C-alpha positions in Angstrom: 26.2 -72.8 34.6 25.8 -69.2 35.6 22.2 -70.0 36.6 23.3 -72.5 39.2 22.5 -71.3 42.7 23.0 -72.9 46.1 19.8 -72.1 48.0 21.1 -73.4 51.3 23.8 -75.8 52.7 24.4 -77.3 56.1 27.5 -79.4 56.7 28.9 -81.6 59.5 32.2 -83.4 59.9 31.6 -87.1 60.8 34.3 -89.1 62.4 34.0 -92.9 63.1 36.5 -95.2 64.8 37.2 -98.6 63.4 34.2 -100.9 63.4 31.7 -98.1 64.2 28.5 -97.3 62.4 26.3 -94.2 62.2 22.6 -94.2 61.3 21.8 -91.1 59.2 18.3 -89.8 59.1 16.1 -89.2 56.1 16.2 -85.7 54.7 13.6 -83.8 52.7 16.4 -82.7 50.3 19.4 -84.3 48.8 22.4 -85.1 51.0 26.1 -84.9 50.1 28.9 -87.0 51.5 32.6 -86.4 50.8 35.2 -88.8 52.2 38.2 -86.8 53.6 40.3 -89.7 54.8 40.0 -93.4 55.7 37.7 -96.1 54.2 34.3 -97.5 54.8 30.9 -97.9 53.2 27.5 -96.2 52.8 24.6 -98.7 53.1 21.3 -97.8 51.5 18.3 -100.1 51.4 17.9 -101.8 48.0 21.2 -100.4 46.8 24.7 -101.9 46.3 27.0 -100.8 49.2 28.9 -97.7 48.2 32.6 -97.9 48.9 34.1 -94.9 50.5 37.7 -93.9 50.0 39.5 -90.6 50.1 37.9 -88.1 47.6 34.8 -90.2 47.0 31.8 -87.9 46.5 28.3 -89.3 47.1 25.0 -87.5 46.6 22.0 -89.4 48.0 18.4 -88.8 46.8 15.9 -87.1 49.2 14.0 -89.3 51.6 16.6 -92.0 51.9 17.9 -93.3 55.3 21.4 -94.7 55.3 24.1 -96.1 57.5 27.8 -95.2 57.5 30.2 -98.0 58.3 33.9 -97.7 59.3 34.6 -101.3 58.3 36.5 -103.2 55.7 33.5 -105.2 54.7 29.9 -103.8 54.0 28.3 -106.0 56.7 25.1 -104.5 58.1 25.4 -103.9 61.8 23.1 -106.0 64.0 20.3 -104.7 66.1 19.9 -101.4 64.3 16.5 -99.7 64.5 15.4 -99.3 60.9 13.0 -96.5 61.8 16.1 -94.3 62.2 14.4 -92.4 65.0 17.0 -90.3 66.7 19.4 -90.9 63.8 22.0 -88.2 63.0 20.8 -85.4 60.8 23.6 -84.1 58.5 24.3 -80.5 59.2 22.7 -80.5 62.7 26.1 -80.0 64.4 29.6 -79.0 63.3 31.2 -82.3 64.3 29.8 -85.7 65.2 32.1 -88.4 66.5 31.3 -92.0 66.9 33.5 -94.1 69.3 36.5 -93.3 71.4 40.0 -93.1 69.9 41.5 -92.1 66.5 38.9 -92.2 63.7 39.5 -94.4 60.7 36.8 -92.8 58.6 36.3 -89.0 58.4 33.9 -87.4 55.9 31.8 -84.3 55.4 28.0 -84.9 55.4 25.4 -82.3 54.7 22.1 -81.3 53.2 21.8 -78.8 50.4 19.6 -77.5 47.6 21.0 -76.6 44.2 18.8 -74.7 41.8 19.3 -74.4 38.1 17.5 -71.2 37.6 14.6 -70.5 39.9 12.5 -73.5 39.1 14.6 -76.6 38.8 16.1 -78.3 41.8 18.9 -80.2 40.1 19.1 -83.1 42.5 15.5 -83.4 43.8 14.4 -85.9 41.3 17.4 -88.3 41.3 16.3 -91.8 42.3 19.7 -93.5 42.7 22.9 -92.2 44.4 25.5 -90.3 42.4 29.0 -91.6 43.1 32.2 -90.1 41.7 35.8 -90.4 42.9 38.0 -87.3 42.4 41.8 -86.9 42.4 43.9 -85.4 45.1 44.8 -82.6 42.7 41.2 -81.5 42.5 41.5 -80.4 46.1 37.8 -80.8 46.7 38.7 -82.1 50.2 40.1 -78.7 51.1 37.0 -77.0 49.7 34.6 -79.1 51.6 36.6 -78.8 54.9 36.8 -75.0 54.4 33.0 -74.8 53.8 32.3 -76.8 56.9 34.7 -74.6 59.0 33.0 -71.4 57.7 29.6 -72.7 58.8 30.9 -73.7 62.2 32.5 -70.3 62.8 29.2 -68.6 62.4 31.0 -65.4 61.3 29.3 -62.7 59.1 29.2 -64.0 55.5 29.9 -67.6 56.4 26.7 -68.9 54.8 27.3 -67.3 51.4 31.0 -68.3 51.5 30.0 -71.9 52.2 27.4 -71.8 49.5 29.9 -70.5 47.0 32.4 -73.3 48.0 29.8 -76.0 47.6 29.0 -74.6 44.2 32.6 -75.2 43.2 32.3 -78.8 44.3 29.0 -79.3 42.3 30.5 -77.7 39.2 33.4 -80.1 39.4 30.8 -82.9 39.6 28.7 -81.6 36.7 31.8 -81.4 34.5 31.8 -85.1 34.7 28.6 -85.1 32.5 30.9 -84.4 29.6 33.2 -87.4 30.1 31.5 -89.9 32.4 29.5 -92.9 31.1 27.7 -93.4 34.4 23.9 -93.5 34.3 23.5 -90.4 36.6 24.7 -88.0 33.9 21.5 -88.5 32.0 19.7 -86.5 34.6 21.8 -83.5 33.6 21.7 -83.9 29.9 20.6 -80.3 29.3 24.0 -79.2 30.5 25.6 -80.8 27.5 22.9 -79.5 25.1 23.8 -75.8 24.6 20.6 -74.9 22.6 18.4 -76.3 25.3 20.4 -74.7 28.1 20.1 -71.4 26.2 16.3 -71.8 25.9 16.0 -72.4 29.6 18.2 -69.4 30.4 16.0 -67.3 28.2 12.9 -68.4 30.2 14.7 -67.6 33.5 16.1 -64.2 32.5 12.9 -63.0 30.9 9.9 -64.6 32.6 7.6 -61.7 31.6 8.3 -62.2 27.8 5.5 -63.9 25.8 7.5 -67.0 25.1 6.1 -69.6 22.8 7.4 -72.9 21.4 8.0 -71.1 18.1 9.9 -68.2 19.6 12.1 -70.4 21.8 13.0 -72.8 19.1 13.7 -70.0 16.7 15.9 -68.3 19.3 18.1 -71.3 19.7 18.2 -72.3 16.0 16.2 -75.5 16.2 13.1 -76.7 14.4 9.9 -76.9 16.5 9.9 -80.7 16.5 13.6 -81.0 17.3 13.3 -78.4 20.1 10.3 -80.2 21.7 12.0 -83.6 21.6 15.3 -82.4 23.0 13.7 -80.3 25.6 11.5 -83.1 26.9 14.6 -85.4 27.0 16.6 -82.8 29.0 13.9 -81.8 31.5 11.3 -84.5 31.5 8.5 -82.1 30.7 7.3 -79.7 28.0 8.8 -76.2 27.6 5.5 -74.5 28.5 5.1 -76.7 31.6 8.5 -75.7 32.8 7.9 -72.1 31.9 4.9 -72.0 34.2 7.1 -73.3 37.0 9.7 -70.7 36.3 7.0 -68.0 36.4 5.4 -69.2 39.6 8.7 -69.5 41.5 9.6 -66.0 40.4 6.2 -64.8 41.4 6.6 -66.4 44.8 10.0 -64.6 45.3 8.4 -61.2 44.3 5.4 -61.8 46.7 7.7 -62.7 49.5 9.8 -59.6 48.9 6.6 -57.5 49.3 8.0 -54.7 47.1 5.4 -54.9 44.3 1.6 -54.9 44.1 0.0 -58.2 43.0 -0.9 -56.5 39.6 2.8 -55.6 39.1 3.9 -59.2 40.1 1.5 -60.6 37.5 3.0 -58.4 34.8 6.5 -59.3 35.8 5.8 -63.0 35.3 4.0 -62.7 31.9 0.3 -62.3 32.9 -1.6 -59.4 31.6 -4.5 -59.7 34.0 -4.6 -60.3 37.8 -7.4 -62.8 37.5 -5.5 -65.1 35.2 -2.4 -64.8 37.3 -4.3 -65.6 40.5 -5.9 -68.7 38.9 -2.5 -70.0 37.8 -0.9 -69.2 41.1 -3.6 -70.9 43.1 -3.3 -74.1 41.0 0.5 -74.1 41.6 0.6 -73.2 45.3 -2.9 -73.9 46.6 -3.4 -70.4 47.8 -4.1 -66.9 46.4 -1.2 -64.6 45.9 -2.4 -62.3 48.8 -2.6 -65.3 51.2 0.9 -66.5 50.1 2.3 -63.0 50.7 0.7 -62.9 54.2 2.2 -66.2 55.1 5.6 -65.1 53.7 5.7 -62.2 56.0 5.3 -64.5 59.0 8.0 -66.9 57.8 11.5 -66.6 59.3 13.2 -66.1 55.9 11.8 -64.8 52.7 13.3 -67.0 50.0 10.6 -68.7 47.9 11.9 -72.2 48.8 11.6 -71.5 52.6 8.3 -69.7 52.2 6.9 -72.4 50.0 7.7 -75.0 52.7 6.1 -72.7 55.3 3.0 -72.4 53.3 2.7 -76.2 52.8 3.2 -76.8 56.5 0.7 -74.2 57.4 -1.9 -75.5 55.0 -1.4 -79.1 56.3 -1.8 -78.1 59.9 
């Protein structure tokens, strides 16, 4: 899991008094919810209510609105605006309290993006919530509280520290792939298939190398047919399709950094000619490398994920 990287994380402590509810807004990325103390529920449309108790960890797919309940029964509150306009956005403030008095439900809620290598957002394509309950001895409550405090303090290095702490939490979750029988672990099957994980790591570490199905399958000791089948099961697409994504994301990072010429960027991601690289990049991002670089220089941050979002927003305007 050395290729796991937390691209960004924003966290809030949410505290609800008994009987209170909190509408949580939809997010473009996955959201994470860790119950520090108390009991309650998460309500998601078309999903069974998710019971919250201390050390319950929930990851909700992108684009899903939800309601947090500090109640003993998962009864939907009345007169709630289902549009969630004005609903709470996780990570928008350090602490969000609902109601007066002592809270009976306290949890950390936030948004994040976790990349496995430069091309695969691990949680972007989940369609149902991930729910796991940990033990007090795992001490993930302390880790989540510490990460939230670091972000709130806004000290130098707080962002990287919080990202590193969230990585610890996600690694603890991903370890469950090896022992859990829940359906969500299928999304991360490549983590328990070492040859396929090694092939992906080879793509990520050497995007300029002329990888082929034959070279990758040979490198990990599998036949061509077995490699193709297992790779498709793990990633949901062919090796060459994922390799293109790896190369394009790496190219976007290099272009945003503005340290290499476009010809040099092309060579660094496995293209021998600028024209073939430009065609591939245009198909993936909808703009030429030079246009992407210009927009990247105007974006507030220069990571590929943020610049890609800025390019999409600019093109849509």
